[in-house]
matplotlib code that plots the C-alpha trace (Angstrom):
import matplotlib.pyplot as plt

x = [-37.1, -34.4, -32.3, -32.7, -31.6, -28.5, -27.6, -28.0, -25.7, -23.0, -23.2, -24.6, -23.3, -19.7, -19.7, -21.1, -18.7, -15.7, -16.6, -18.9, -18.6, -14.9, -15.6, -18.7, -19.6, -17.1, -18.2, -22.0, -21.8, -21.0, -24.1, -22.9, -22.2, -25.5, -27.6, -25.9, -26.4, -30.1, -30.4, -28.8, -31.0, -34.2, -33.0, -32.4, -35.8, -37.4, -35.6, -36.6, -40.2, -40.0, -38.5, -41.2, -44.0, -42.6, -42.5, -45.9, -47.7, -46.3, -47.3, -43.8, -44.1, -45.7, -49.1, -47.9, -45.6, -48.1, -49.4, -52.9, -52.1, -49.8, -51.7, -50.9, -47.3, -47.3, -48.3, -45.7, -43.0, -43.9, -43.6, -40.3, -39.1, -39.9, -38.4, -35.1, -35.1, -35.5]
y = [-16.4, -13.9, -15.0, -18.6, -17.7, -15.9, -18.8, -21.2, -19.1, -18.8, -22.3, -24.7, -23.3, -22.9, -26.4, -28.0, -26.2, -27.1, -30.7, -32.2, -30.1, -30.9, -34.6, -34.4, -36.4, -39.2, -39.2, -39.3, -43.1, -42.6, -42.1, -38.9, -37.1, -38.2, -37.3, -33.9, -33.2, -34.1, -32.1, -29.1, -29.2, -29.5, -26.7, -24.5, -25.1, -24.4, -21.1, -20.1, -20.9, -18.9, -15.9, -16.0, -16.3, -13.4, -11.2, -12.5, -11.9, -8.3, -7.7, -7.0, -9.3, -8.0, -9.4, -11.4, -13.5, -14.1, -17.7, -18.3, -21.4, -19.6, -20.9, -24.5, -23.4, -22.4, -25.9, -27.5, -25.1, -26.0, -29.7, -29.1, -27.1, -30.0, -32.6, -30.6, -30.1, -33.8]
z = [8.0, 7.0, 10.0, 8.8, 5.3, 6.7, 8.9, 6.0, 3.9, 6.5, 8.0, 5.5, 2.2, 3.5, 5.1, 1.9, -0.3, 1.8, 2.6, 0.0, -3.2, -4.0, -4.2, -6.4, -8.6, -7.5, -3.8, -4.5, -4.1, -0.4, 1.8, 3.5, 0.3, -1.4, 1.7, 2.0, -1.7, -1.5, 1.7, 0.0, -3.0, -1.0, 1.3, -1.7, -3.2, 0.2, 0.6, -2.9, -2.1, 1.1, -0.6, -3.3, -0.7, 1.3, -1.8, -3.0, 0.3, 0.5, -3.1, -4.2, -7.2, -10.5, -11.2, -14.2, -12.0, -9.2, -9.0, -7.9, -5.9, -3.5, -0.4, -1.5, -2.1, 1.6, 2.6, 0.3, 1.6, 5.2, 4.3, 2.6, 5.6, 8.0, 5.6, 5.3, 9.1, 9.8]

ax = plt.figure().add_subplot(projection="3d")
ax.plot(x, y, z, "-o")
ax.set_aspect("equal")
plt.show()
């Protein structure tokens, strides 16, 4: 997963910031900008979920920040990962 995060930072973030971000919000009416923005937001949420789950499963998160439904979060994260990939 760490390789995936590094690739996302160096490929996706740079491409998004150079090609899509300068035209926001004016270009959001165009399909490619709107789809890229939704893709970027879903990807960011997915990466944040993955990082949380990795830290949670390795018990690196304090008990007060641990959620009890982390196994369901794993399922949601997998669904988000497939959605972003498609």
